[in-house]
C-alpha positions in Angstrom: 6.8 62.4 -2.6 6.5 66.1 -1.5 6.7 67.2 2.1 3.0 68.0 2.3 1.9 64.5 1.2 4.4 63.1 3.7 3.1 65.2 6.5 -0.4 64.2 5.6 0.5 60.5 5.6 2.2 60.8 9.1 -0.8 62.7 10.5 -3.2 60.2 9.3 -1.1 57.2 10.5 -0.8 58.9 13.8 -4.7 59.4 14.0 -5.2 55.7 13.2 -2.7 54.6 15.9 -4.3 56.7 18.5 -7.7 55.4 17.7 -9.5 58.1 15.7 -12.3 56.7 13.7 -12.0 56.4 9.9 -15.2 58.6 9.4 -13.5 61.4 11.5 -10.3 61.2 9.5 -12.3 61.4 6.2 -14.2 64.3 7.6 -11.2 66.3 8.3 -8.9 65.3 5.6 -10.9 64.2 2.5 -14.0 66.5 2.3 -15.9 64.0 4.2 -16.2 61.2 1.6 -14.3 57.9 1.6 -14.1 58.1 -2.2 -11.5 60.8 -2.0 -9.6 58.8 0.5 -9.6 55.8 -1.9 -8.4 57.8 -4.8 -5.8 59.5 -2.8 -4.5 56.1 -1.4 -4.5 54.7 -4.8 -2.5 57.7 -6.2 0.3 57.4 -3.6 0.5 53.6 -3.0 3.5 53.1 -5.0 5.5 55.7 -2.8 4.6 54.0 0.4 6.4 51.3 2.3 4.4 48.1 2.9 3.8 48.9 6.7 2.3 52.2 6.1 0.3 51.1 3.0 -1.2 48.3 5.2 -2.1 50.7 8.1 -3.6 53.2 5.6 -5.5 50.5 3.5 -6.9 48.9 6.7 -8.0 52.0 8.3 -11.3 51.9 6.6 -12.2 48.7 8.2 -11.6 49.9 11.7 -13.9 51.4 14.4 -13.1 52.9 17.7 -14.1 51.1 20.9 -14.0 52.9 24.3 -11.9 50.7 26.8 -11.8 51.6 30.5 -8.1 51.8 31.6 -7.3 51.5 35.3 -6.5 55.1 35.5 -8.2 56.8 32.6 -10.4 56.2 29.5 -8.9 55.9 26.2 -9.8 54.6 22.8 -8.4 51.8 20.8 -9.1 50.9 17.1 -10.5 47.4 16.4 -10.7 45.8 13.0 -14.2 45.4 11.6 -14.2 41.7 12.3 -17.2 39.5 13.1 -15.7 38.8 16.5 -15.9 42.4 17.6 -19.7 42.4 17.1 -19.9 40.1 20.1 -17.1 41.9 22.0 -18.9 45.2 21.9 -18.3 46.5 25.4 -15.4 47.4 27.6 -16.3 44.6 30.0 -16.2 42.0 27.3 -13.0 43.3 25.9 -11.5 43.2 29.4 -12.8 39.6 29.7 -11.2 38.6 26.4 -7.9 40.3 27.4 -7.9 38.2 30.6 -8.6 35.0 28.5 -5.5 36.0 26.4 -3.4 36.6 29.3 -4.3 33.1 30.7 -4.4 31.3 27.4 -1.3 29.2 28.1 -2.8 27.8 31.2 -6.2 27.2 29.6 -4.6 25.4 26.8 -2.8 23.2 29.2 -6.0 22.3 31.0 -7.8 21.5 27.7 -4.9 19.5 26.4 -4.9 17.5 29.7 -8.7 17.0 29.4 -8.4 15.9 25.7 -5.8 13.4 26.6 -7.8 12.1 29.4 -5.4 13.4 32.1 -7.9 15.4 33.9 -6.1 17.1 36.8 -7.4 16.5 40.3 -8.7 19.5 42.1 -5.5 19.6 44.3 -3.5 20.2 41.1 -5.3 23.5 40.5 -4.8 26.4 42.8 -7.6 28.7 43.5 -5.9 32.0 44.0 -8.5 35.0 43.7 -7.8 37.3 40.6 -7.5 40.3 42.9 -4.5 38.8 44.6 -3.0 37.8 41.3 -3.2 41.4 40.1 -1.6 43.0 43.1 1.3 45.2 42.0 2.3 47.0 45.1 5.2 44.6 45.8 7.5 45.3 48.6 10.9 43.5 49.2 11.0 42.2 52.8 13.5 40.0 54.4 12.1 37.4 56.9 13.0 34.3 58.8 11.2 31.2 57.8 11.7 27.4 58.7 13.8 25.7 56.3 11.7 22.8 56.2 8.5 24.9 55.2 10.7 26.7 52.7 11.5 23.5 50.9 7.9 22.4 50.8 6.9 25.9 49.6 9.7 25.7 46.8 8.3 22.2 45.8 4.8 23.6 45.6 5.9 26.6 43.5 7.8 24.2 41.2 4.7 22.1 40.8 2.8 25.4 39.6 5.1 27.2 37.3 2.2 29.3 36.0 2.3 31.2 39.5 5.2 33.3 40.7 6.5 32.9 44.2 5.3 36.3 44.9 1.7 35.3 43.8 1.8 32.2 46.0 3.1 34.2 49.1 0.4 36.9 48.5 -2.3 34.3 48.4 -1.1 32.5 51.5 -0.8 35.8 53.5 -4.2 37.1 52.1 -5.8 33.8 53.1 -4.3 33.9 56.6 -5.4 37.5 57.2 -8.8 36.8 56.1 -9.0 33.7 58.4 -7.3 35.0 61.6 -7.6 38.9 61.0 -9.4 41.1 63.3 -13.0 40.7 62.9 -14.9 44.1 62.7 
């Protein structure tokens, strides 16, 4: 493979990974038609490793979807799959991401329900999502009753899907809301 072909492959793979739409790649690299892309890929496929070939061959079936990041907007490439006709907005993509993050907990709940072991409401902690997403953690040393600490540790052990930091944040948040200064 000559260096120009290698550079073209690297450029296209980088564009695909950064979320550039297939039609834009074809426009800039292949005279605007997918036919030239297909012919080029067929010509060089024997010289490519499997991973690169897979990326290049699947590029045609991808589309870019704008996703709102916490700090900035960026694009990611999604496969042209029927599920992405339903997940067609940043809000829905974010909701799907949340489902995937909590999939283990959801599967446990579904498993318990299917086995007839429906959990009591006291088995499920109702911690607001914004408390679970807090990232401004500060290490602070404090004094606490040993009896309360043992009860807290037992509670944390019963709910391994939450970190102790999540539980403390939820408790402090609830306390501040209940007893904090009323404006």
